[in-house]
C-alpha positions as CSV (number, residue, x, y, z in Angstrom):
1,X,0.0,0.0,0.0
2,X,1.0,3.7,-0.4
3,X,1.3,4.2,3.3
4,X,3.6,1.2,3.8
5,X,5.8,2.2,0.9
6,X,6.0,5.8,2.1
7,X,6.8,5.1,5.8
8,X,10.0,6.6,7.0
9,X,10.1,9.6,4.8
10,X,11.8,12.5,6.6
11,X,10.6,15.7,5.0
12,X,11.9,19.1,5.8
13,X,11.3,22.1,3.6
14,X,12.3,25.6,3.3
15,X,10.0,27.4,1.1
16,X,4.7,35.5,0.3
17,X,3.1,36.7,-0.6
18,X,1.7,40.2,-0.7
19,X,-0.5,42.3,-2.8
20,X,-0.6,45.9,-3.8
21,X,-1.7,48.7,-1.4
22,X,-5.4,48.4,-2.5
23,X,-5.7,44.9,-1.2
24,X,-7.7,43.9,1.8
25,X,-5.2,42.6,4.4
26,X,-5.3,38.9,5.0
27,X,-5.3,37.6,8.6
28,X,-1.9,37.6,10.3
29,X,-2.0,33.8,10.7
30,X,-1.4,33.4,7.0
31,X,2.1,34.7,7.7
32,X,2.5,38.4,8.2
33,X,0.7,41.7,8.4
34,X,1.5,43.1,5.0
35,X,-1.4,44.0,2.7
36,X,-2.5,40.6,1.6
37,X,0.5,38.9,3.2
38,X,1.3,35.2,3.1
39,X,4.9,34.6,4.1
40,X,7.1,32.4,6.3
41,X,7.1,33.2,10.0
42,X,9.9,34.7,11.9
43,X,8.2,35.3,15.2
44,X,6.4,33.1,17.7
45,X,3.3,31.4,16.4
46,X,0.0,33.1,17.1
47,X,-3.3,31.5,16.3
48,X,-5.9,32.9,14.0
49,X,-8.5,34.9,15.9
50,X,-10.0,32.3,18.2
51,X,-13.6,31.8,18.8
52,X,-15.3,30.0,21.6
53,X,-14.4,26.3,21.2
54,X,-17.0,24.6,19.1
55,X,-19.1,21.8,20.3
56,X,-17.6,18.4,19.8
57,X,-18.6,17.5,16.2
58,X,-20.3,14.3,15.2
59,X,-17.7,12.2,13.5
60,X,-18.1,12.3,9.8
61,X,-19.1,8.9,8.3
62,X,-16.4,7.2,6.4
63,X,-16.7,7.4,2.6
64,X,-18.0,4.2,1.1
65,X,-15.5,4.6,-1.7
66,X,-12.6,2.3,-0.8
67,X,-9.1,3.5,-1.2
68,X,-7.2,1.8,-4.0
69,X,-3.6,2.0,-2.9
70,X,-1.0,3.0,-5.4
71,X,1.1,0.0,-6.4
72,X,4.8,0.6,-6.7
73,X,7.5,-1.0,-8.7
74,X,11.3,-0.6,-8.3
75,X,13.3,1.5,-10.9
76,X,16.8,0.9,-12.0
77,X,18.2,3.7,-9.7
78,X,16.7,2.0,-6.7
79,X,13.8,4.4,-6.2
80,X,10.1,3.4,-6.7
81,X,7.4,4.6,-9.1
82,X,3.7,4.2,-9.3
83,X,2.1,1.5,-11.5
84,X,0.2,3.3,-14.2
85,X,-3.6,3.4,-13.5
86,X,-3.2,3.1,-9.7
87,X,-5.2,5.5,-7.6
88,X,-4.6,7.5,-4.4
89,X,-6.9,9.4,-2.2
90,X,-5.8,12.9,-1.2
91,X,-7.4,15.0,1.5
92,X,-7.4,18.8,1.1
93,X,-7.6,20.2,4.7
94,X,-8.5,23.9,4.7
95,X,-10.1,26.4,7.2
96,X,-13.2,26.8,5.1
97,X,-15.3,27.1,8.3
98,X,-13.1,29.8,9.7
99,X,-14.5,33.3,10.2
100,X,-11.1,34.8,9.4
101,X,-9.6,32.5,6.8
102,X,-12.5,31.2,4.8
103,X,-11.9,33.5,1.8
104,X,-8.2,32.6,1.6
105,X,-9.0,28.9,2.0
106,X,-11.5,29.0,-0.8
107,X,-8.9,30.5,-3.1
108,X,-6.5,27.7,-2.3
109,X,-9.3,25.1,-2.8
110,X,-10.2,26.6,-6.2
111,X,-6.6,26.4,-7.4
112,X,-6.2,22.8,-6.1
113,X,-9.3,21.7,-7.9
114,X,-8.2,23.4,-11.1
115,X,-5.0,21.4,-10.9
116,X,-7.0,18.2,-10.3
117,X,-9.3,19.0,-13.2
118,X,-6.4,19.1,-15.5
119,X,-4.1,16.3,-14.1
120,X,-6.3,14.3,-11.8
121,X,-6.0,10.9,-13.3
122,X,-5.3,8.4,-10.5
123,X,-6.1,11.0,-7.8
124,X,-9.3,11.2,-5.8
125,X,-9.8,14.4,-3.7
126,X,-11.7,14.7,-0.5
127,X,-12.1,18.3,0.8
128,X,-12.0,18.4,4.6
129,X,-13.1,21.7,6.2
130,X,-11.9,23.0,9.5
131,X,-12.6,26.0,11.7
132,X,-10.4,28.4,13.7
133,X,-9.5,26.4,16.8
134,X,-6.5,24.2,17.2
135,X,-8.7,21.4,18.5
136,X,-10.9,21.5,15.5
137,X,-7.9,21.4,13.1
138,X,-6.4,18.4,14.9
139,X,-9.7,16.5,14.8
140,X,-10.1,17.3,11.1
141,X,-6.5,16.3,10.3
142,X,-6.9,13.0,12.2
143,X,-10.1,12.2,10.3
144,X,-8.5,13.1,6.9
145,X,-5.4,11.0,7.6
146,X,-7.6,8.0,8.5
147,X,-9.5,8.1,5.3
148,X,-6.9,9.1,2.8
149,X,-3.4,8.3,1.6
150,X,-2.0,11.9,1.5
151,X,-3.1,15.1,3.4
152,X,-2.6,18.6,1.9
153,X,-2.9,21.3,4.5
154,X,-3.4,23.0,6.9
155,X,-3.1,26.5,5.6
156,X,-2.7,28.7,8.7
157,X,0.7,28.9,10.3
158,X,-0.5,28.1,13.8
159,X,-2.6,25.2,12.5
160,X,0.5,23.8,10.7
161,X,2.5,24.2,14.0
162,X,-0.2,22.4,15.9
163,X,-0.2,19.5,13.6
164,X,3.5,19.3,13.4
165,X,3.8,19.4,17.2
166,X,1.4,16.6,17.7
167,X,1.7,12.9,17.1
168,X,-1.1,12.8,14.5
169,X,1.0,12.9,11.3
170,X,0.7,9.3,10.1
171,X,0.4,10.0,6.4
172,X,2.4,12.1,3.9
173,X,1.4,15.7,4.6
174,X,1.9,18.7,2.2
175,X,1.7,21.7,4.6
176,X,0.8,25.1,3.1
177,X,2.6,27.3,5.6
178,X,5.8,27.4,7.6
179,X,5.5,26.5,11.3
180,X,7.8,28.2,13.8
181,X,9.2,25.2,15.7
182,X,12.4,24.5,17.6
183,X,12.1,20.8,16.7
184,X,12.3,18.8,13.5
185,X,9.2,18.4,11.4
186,X,7.3,15.1,11.5
187,X,8.9,12.5,9.3
188,X,6.2,12.7,6.7
189,X,5.5,16.4,6.5
190,X,6.6,18.5,3.5
191,X,6.2,22.3,3.7
192,X,5.6,24.3,0.4
193,X,4.5,27.6,1.9
194,X,5.3,30.9,0.2
195,X,8.0,33.1,1.9
196,X,8.9,36.8,1.7
197,X,12.1,36.1,3.5
198,X,13.3,33.6,0.9
199,X,12.4,36.2,-1.7
200,X,14.7,38.7,0.0
201,X,17.6,36.2,0.0
202,X,17.1,35.5,-3.6
203,X,17.0,39.2,-4.4
204,X,20.2,39.6,-2.5
205,X,21.9,37.1,-4.8
206,X,20.4,38.8,-7.9
207,X,21.6,42.2,-6.7
208,X,25.1,40.9,-6.0
209,X,25.3,39.4,-9.5
210,X,24.3,42.7,-11.1
211,X,26.2,45.0,-8.8
212,X,29.6,43.5,-8.5
213,X,30.8,45.9,-5.8
214,X,29.4,48.6,-3.6
215,X,27.1,49.2,-0.6
216,X,23.4,48.8,-0.4
217,X,21.0,51.1,1.3
218,X,18.2,49.0,2.9
219,X,14.9,50.7,3.4
220,X,12.2,49.3,5.7
221,X,9.5,50.3,8.1
222,X,8.2,49.3,11.5
223,X,5.7,46.6,10.3
224,X,6.6,43.1,11.3
225,X,6.9,41.8,7.7
226,X,9.2,44.6,6.8
227,X,11.5,43.9,9.7
228,X,11.7,40.2,8.8
229,X,12.4,41.0,5.1
230,X,15.1,43.5,6.1
231,X,16.7,40.9,8.4
232,X,16.7,38.2,5.7
233,X,18.2,40.5,3.1
234,X,20.9,42.0,5.4
235,X,21.9,38.7,6.8
236,X,22.3,37.1,3.4
237,X,24.0,40.3,2.0
238,X,26.6,40.0,4.8
239,X,27.2,36.4,4.0
240,X,28.0,37.5,0.4
241,X,30.7,39.7,1.8
242,X,28.8,43.0,1.2
243,X,28.1,46.0,3.3
244,X,24.9,47.9,3.9
245,X,23.2,50.7,5.8
246,X,19.7,50.5,7.1
247,X,17.0,53.2,7.4
248,X,13.6,52.6,8.9
249,X,11.0,55.0,7.4
250,X,8.0,56.0,9.6
251,X,4.7,55.1,7.8
252,X,1.3,56.2,8.9
253,X,-1.9,55.0,7.1
254,X,0.2,54.0,4.1
255,X,2.1,57.3,3.8
256,X,5.8,57.7,4.4
257,X,6.6,60.6,6.7
258,X,7.5,63.7,4.7
259,X,10.3,64.7,7.1
260,X,11.8,61.3,6.9
261,X,11.8,61.5,3.1
262,X,13.5,64.9,3.2
263,X,16.1,63.5,5.6
264,X,16.7,60.5,3.3
265,X,17.1,62.8,0.3
266,X,19.8,64.9,2.2
267,X,21.5,61.7,3.3
268,X,21.9,60.5,-0.3
269,X,23.4,63.9,-1.3
270,X,26.2,63.3,1.2
271,X,26.6,59.5,1.1
272,X,25.2,57.9,-2.0
273,X,25.0,54.1,-2.0
274,X,25.4,51.9,-5.0
275,X,22.0,50.3,-4.8
276,X,18.8,50.3,-2.8
277,X,16.9,47.3,-1.4
278,X,13.3,48.3,-0.4
279,X,11.3,46.3,2.1
280,X,8.3,48.5,1.1
281,X,5.0,48.0,-0.6
282,X,4.3,49.5,-4.0
283,X,2.7,52.7,-2.7
284,X,5.5,53.4,-0.2
285,X,8.2,52.7,-2.7
286,X,6.5,55.0,-5.2
287,X,6.7,57.8,-2.6
288,X,10.3,57.1,-1.8
289,X,11.4,57.2,-5.5
290,X,9.3,60.4,-6.0
291,X,11.5,62.0,-3.3
292,X,14.9,60.6,-4.1
293,X,14.7,60.0,-7.9
294,X,14.9,56.8,-10.0
295,X,18.5,56.7,-10.9
296,X,19.7,54.3,-8.2
297,X,19.4,50.6,-9.0
298,X,16.5,49.5,-6.8
299,X,15.4,46.0,-5.7
300,X,12.4,44.7,-3.8
301,X,10.2,41.7,-3.0
302,X,6.8,41.0,-4.4
303,X,5.3,43.6,-2.1
304,X,6.5,46.1,-4.6
305,X,4.1,44.8,-7.2
306,X,1.1,47.2,-7.5
307,X,-0.9,44.8,-9.7
308,X,-3.9,46.5,-11.4
309,X,-3.7,49.5,-9.1
310,X,-1.0,51.2,-11.2
311,X,-2.4,50.4,-14.6
312,X,-5.9,51.6,-13.6
313,X,-4.4,54.8,-12.4
314,X,-2.6,55.5,-15.6
315,X,0.7,54.0,-14.6
316,X,3.3,54.6,-12.0
317,X,6.5,55.9,-13.7
318,X,8.1,56.3,-10.3
319,X,8.6,52.6,-10.2
320,X,10.4,52.4,-13.5
321,X,13.5,50.2,-13.3
322,X,12.6,48.5,-10.0
323,X,13.6,44.9,-9.9
324,X,11.7,42.3,-7.8
325,X,10.7,38.7,-7.6
326,X,7.1,37.4,-7.9
327,X,5.2,34.3,-8.9
328,X,5.0,33.3,-12.6
329,X,1.3,33.3,-12.1
330,X,1.2,37.1,-11.5
331,X,3.9,38.3,-13.9
332,X,4.1,35.6,-16.6
333,X,0.5,35.0,-17.6
334,X,1.6,33.8,-21.1
335,X,4.1,31.2,-19.7
336,X,3.1,27.8,-21.0
337,X,2.8,26.3,-17.5
338,X,0.6,29.1,-16.5
339,X,-1.7,29.4,-19.5
340,X,-3.0,25.8,-19.1
341,X,-5.0,26.7,-15.9
342,X,-8.1,28.9,-15.8
343,X,-8.1,32.2,-14.1
344,X,-10.3,32.5,-11.1
345,X,-13.2,34.9,-11.9
346,X,-13.5,36.2,-8.3
347,X,-9.9,36.5,-7.4
348,X,-9.5,40.2,-8.1
349,X,-6.5,40.9,-5.9
350,X,-2.9,39.7,-6.0
351,X,-3.5,38.1,-2.6
352,X,-6.1,35.7,-3.9
353,X,-4.3,35.1,-7.1
354,X,-1.2,33.9,-5.3
355,X,-3.3,31.7,-3.0
356,X,-5.0,30.2,-6.0
357,X,-1.6,29.6,-7.6
358,X,-0.4,27.9,-4.3
359,X,-3.4,25.6,-4.6
360,X,-2.5,24.6,-8.1
361,X,1.1,23.7,-7.1
362,X,0.0,22.0,-3.9
363,X,-2.0,19.6,-6.1
364,X,1.0,19.0,-8.4
365,X,3.3,18.4,-5.4
366,X,0.9,15.9,-3.8
367,X,0.6,14.1,-7.2
368,X,4.4,13.8,-7.4
369,X,4.6,12.5,-3.8
370,X,2.0,9.9,-4.6
371,X,3.6,8.7,-7.8
372,X,7.3,8.9,-6.8
373,X,7.6,8.3,-3.1
374,X,11.0,8.8,-1.7
375,X,12.4,10.5,-4.9
376,X,13.3,14.0,-5.7
377,X,11.6,15.9,-8.5
378,X,11.3,19.3,-10.1
379,X,8.2,21.2,-11.1
380,X,8.0,24.2,-13.4
381,X,5.2,25.5,-11.3
382,X,2.9,28.5,-11.3
383,X,4.5,29.7,-8.0
384,X,8.0,29.2,-9.3
385,X,10.4,26.5,-10.2
386,X,10.1,23.9,-7.4
387,X,13.2,21.7,-6.8
388,X,12.8,18.8,-4.4
389,X,15.9,16.9,-3.5
390,X,16.8,14.2,-1.1
391,X,19.2,15.4,1.6
392,X,20.4,12.8,4.1
393,X,17.2,10.9,3.9
394,X,15.0,14.0,4.0
395,X,13.3,16.2,1.3
396,X,14.8,19.6,0.8
397,X,12.6,22.1,-1.2
398,X,13.6,25.3,-2.9
399,X,11.3,27.6,-4.9
400,X,12.9,29.9,-7.5
401,X,10.5,32.7,-8.4
402,X,10.4,34.8,-11.5
403,X,12.5,37.9,-11.9
404,X,10.8,41.1,-13.2
405,X,11.5,44.7,-13.9
406,X,9.0,47.6,-13.9
407,X,8.7,49.0,-17.4
408,X,7.4,52.3,-18.9
409,X,5.2,53.1,-15.9
410,X,2.9,50.2,-16.9
411,X,3.8,47.2,-14.8
412,X,6.3,44.5,-14.1
413,X,7.6,42.3,-17.0
414,X,9.4,39.1,-16.5
415,X,13.1,39.1,-17.5
416,X,15.3,36.2,-18.6
417,X,17.8,36.8,-15.8
418,X,17.2,34.6,-12.8
419,X,18.9,35.4,-9.5
């Protein structure tokens, strides 16, 4: 059976995202407090807004559809592969009954089912809803694992931490967010969440390649996500042997303090850096570049993508030349691996678009885990190029996002150069 063949997998993973300033902020338990943020945690876990514990639910009846385990055969390299035509049952565990996370969960569900609609041969999906409380999540996970071969979820950071800290992980589990734990993940848990911090490290590599020498001026704010992104960039920048200075800009209601912008302009007249890294959203970065000009090479994370906001307002020329990373789904709509999936009709923000894309790739990862247990693989995914490798008996995951440059005041265009 699939379970017996997959026992003993030790899965560890390192995996964002954020929308433009017009987005409705997603709950902090999806990763951070940026507008629409979904990123890896760098602070203690906090639960999604908790409600009164729900009454003990009546256990859901087992499906009468019996699981047909995937049969495996050995390959020449010693790994195993699925016998064509075999079937696996996959549970999609999402907080669809959560007052705070239902909309985000629905976006992931829609993307997952879009992936299944296109490549679902051999995979049966059972959607398992959960609520806000840790207890409800654990009950739902246990039920899902009993009835299925693979579990995808949970979505909220605290929910993933609760599952990872318990002893309930008995099946391969594709978690959708990064828990903050001081202990190894369960042997069968694979994390594919999106991460602003990983974006910042990849941007540092990109900037170092393009700017062979010189100092970086790192701009951030007081928001938790900005501090985490600044920390990730500066730490990696230092490991690359580079120097930087850091400036925190006061921001109130989305507007950078005018006095701070004036001081920044004076600073650059005296001590001009070679490049700027901005842990700012698109609106804040627009204000900064209006004040200091656009001549300095400037890099950012996906928070710098204004999405439709800029084009609907006639363009934001202040962002011209800004380099950043984002998902192929948002900046490469004509990419062959992106075009094959339908666009969600009700996902009108970058937040929801990215969550939908995460759902698509979550299905594809689960499918690979089912068909090639214990083996590494690569996916040219809609959230980036996913590389899964075996590392001392455990899975190591890396996501390479798409590089983009803002052009002609109209928006970000993907470029061939990858950091």
